C-alpha positions in Angstrom: 67.2 168.2 95.9 63.7 169.3 94.6 65.2 170.7 91.5 66.7 167.4 90.7 63.8 165.7 91.0 61.9 168.0 88.9 64.6 167.7 86.2 64.4 164.0 86.2 60.7 164.0 85.8 60.9 166.3 82.9 63.5 164.4 81.4 61.6 161.2 81.4 58.7 162.8 80.1 60.9 163.9 77.0 62.2 160.4 76.8 58.7 158.9 77.1 57.3 161.2 74.2 60.1 160.1 72.3 59.1 156.3 72.5 56.2 156.2 70.1 55.8 152.7 69.8 55.6 152.1 73.5 52.1 151.3 75.4 50.9 153.6 77.7 51.6 151.0 80.4 55.2 150.8 79.6 55.6 154.5 79.8 53.9 154.7 83.4 56.5 151.8 84.5 59.3 153.7 82.8 58.2 157.2 84.6 58.0 155.6 87.6 61.3 153.6 87.3 63.1 156.9 86.5 61.3 159.0 89.4 62.7 156.0 91.7 66.2 156.3 90.3 66.4 159.9 90.9 65.0 159.3 94.5 67.7 156.6 95.2 70.3 159.1 93.7 69.4 161.6 96.2 69.5 158.8 98.8 73.1 157.8 97.8 74.2 161.5 98.0 72.7 161.9 101.4 74.5 158.5 102.6 77.9 159.9 101.0 77.5 163.1 102.9 76.6 161.2 106.1 80.0 159.5 105.9 81.7 163.0 106.2 79.7 163.7 109.6 79.7 162.3 113.2 77.3 161.5 115.9 73.7 162.9 115.5 74.0 164.7 112.5 75.4 161.4 110.6 72.4 159.6 112.0 70.0 162.0 110.8 71.5 162.1 107.3 71.2 158.3 107.1 67.9 158.4 108.3 67.0 160.5 105.7 68.7 158.5 103.0 66.8 155.3 104.2 63.4 157.3 103.8 64.3 158.3 100.2 65.3 154.6 99.5 62.1 153.4 101.1 60.0 156.4 99.0 61.9 155.2 95.8 60.8 151.5 96.4 57.1 152.6 96.9 57.4 154.6 93.7 58.5 151.9 91.7 56.2 149.4 93.0 53.0 151.8 92.6 54.2 152.2 88.9 54.3 148.6 88.4 51.1 148.1 89.7 49.5 150.6 87.9 51.2 149.4 84.6 49.9 146.0 85.5 46.3 147.2 85.8 46.5 149.2 82.7 47.6 146.1 80.7 44.8 144.0 82.3 42.2 146.6 81.2 43.7 146.6 77.7 45.4 150.2 77.7 
């Protein structure tokens, strides 16, 4: 899973580098959104894996998926807040 997250982060950095006309705040927000999307994809994969399990194993996988979804939401919100602050400060 760490490899997937790192690959998504590197891919988002290349995408941001190609966007020369975007402001830094837009880049920060886009990077956070890309990271959140990667986390949501991992959560979806865990949830699908849980569908093939039963009992405590399925419950544990669903809990991990829920935690990743919460983390994705927090990352996206933090990115939005940082972008807003950067725009307010004229960056």
